C-alpha positions in Angstrom: -66.2 17.1 -13.2 -69.3 18.3 -11.0 -71.8 16.1 -10.1 -75.0 17.7 -8.7 -78.1 15.9 -7.2 -81.6 18.3 -8.0 -84.9 17.8 -6.7 -87.3 20.0 -5.1 -89.5 17.1 -4.1 -89.2 16.1 -0.9 -90.3 12.3 -1.4 -87.5 12.0 -3.9 -85.0 13.4 -1.7 -85.8 10.8 0.8 -85.3 8.2 -1.5 -82.1 9.6 -2.9 -81.0 9.6 0.8 -82.3 6.1 1.3 -80.5 4.6 -1.8 -77.4 6.7 -1.0 -77.4 5.2 2.6 -78.0 2.0 1.9 -75.1 2.0 -0.7 -72.9 3.4 1.7 -73.7 0.6 4.1 -73.3 -2.0 2.1 -69.9 -0.7 1.2 -68.6 -0.2 5.0 -70.1 -3.5 5.6 -68.4 -4.8 3.3 -64.9 -3.1 4.0 -65.1 -1.0 0.6 -65.0 2.1 2.5 -63.5 3.1 6.0 -66.1 4.2 8.7 -64.2 8.0 8.0 -64.9 7.3 4.3 -68.8 6.8 5.3 -69.0 9.5 7.9 -67.3 12.0 5.2 -69.8 11.1 2.5 -73.4 10.9 4.6 -73.3 9.2 8.0 -72.5 12.5 10.1 -74.1 14.6 12.4 -74.2 17.4 9.9 -76.4 15.3 7.9 -78.7 13.9 10.6 -79.5 17.7 11.7 -80.3 18.8 8.0 -82.7 15.7 7.7 -84.3 16.7 11.1 -84.7 20.0 10.4 -86.3 18.9 6.9 -88.4 16.6 9.1 -87.5 13.5 6.9 -89.2 10.4 7.2 -88.3 9.3 10.7 -87.1 5.8 10.1 -84.5 7.3 7.4 -83.5 9.8 10.3 -83.3 6.8 12.8 -81.0 4.9 10.1 -78.5 7.6 9.5 -78.4 8.3 13.6 -77.7 4.4 13.8 -75.0 5.0 11.1 -73.0 7.7 13.0 -72.4 5.6 15.7 -71.2 2.3 13.6 -67.2 3.8 14.0 -68.2 3.4 18.1 -69.5 0.0 17.3 -66.4 -1.1 15.6 -63.8 0.3 17.7 -65.8 -0.8 21.2 -67.6 -4.0 19.9 -66.2 -5.1 16.7 -68.2 -8.5 16.9 -71.2 -6.3 16.8 -70.3 -4.3 13.6 -71.8 -6.6 11.0 -75.1 -6.9 13.0 -75.3 -3.2 13.3 -75.1 -2.5 9.6 -77.5 -5.4 8.9 -79.8 -3.8 11.2 -79.4 -0.6 9.5 -79.7 -2.0 6.0 -83.0 -3.7 7.2 -84.5 -0.2 7.9 -83.5 0.9 4.7 -84.8 -1.9 2.8 -88.1 -1.9 4.7 -88.1 2.0 3.2 -87.3 1.1 -0.3 -89.6 -1.8 -0.5 -92.9 0.4 0.1 -91.7 2.1 -3.3 -94.6 4.6 -2.0 -92.3 7.6 -3.5 -90.6 5.9 -6.3 -89.4 7.9 -9.3 -92.1 6.5 -11.9 -90.3 8.5 -15.1 -86.8 9.3 -15.8 -86.1 12.9 -15.3 -82.4 13.0 -14.7 -82.1 14.4 -11.4 -78.3 13.9 -11.5 -76.6 16.4 -13.6 -72.9 15.7 -14.7 -70.8 18.5 -15.9 -67.4 18.2 -17.3 
């Protein structure tokens, strides 16, 4: 199976990354995935550099940047891990609540090939 996300719309790309990051941080907070999983999926320096290069919303960049530090938080200050996740989720929630770039019609941005 091959899964592709396709969009040339910057606002939709920001929405997709925000939703994806929101899900990853929630899964990490709930111990459904590991910090390594989160790093491999999205919360890494390569993603951060790409978002900066593409001039994404600064709040999204900030949330991803904080996400890249979660493994260190969990290792060094474990009691602060959940609060750190909540802080990132709050940033992403505010972005998503604005709905300023919500998809208004279904256009099947995800393509699944078998």
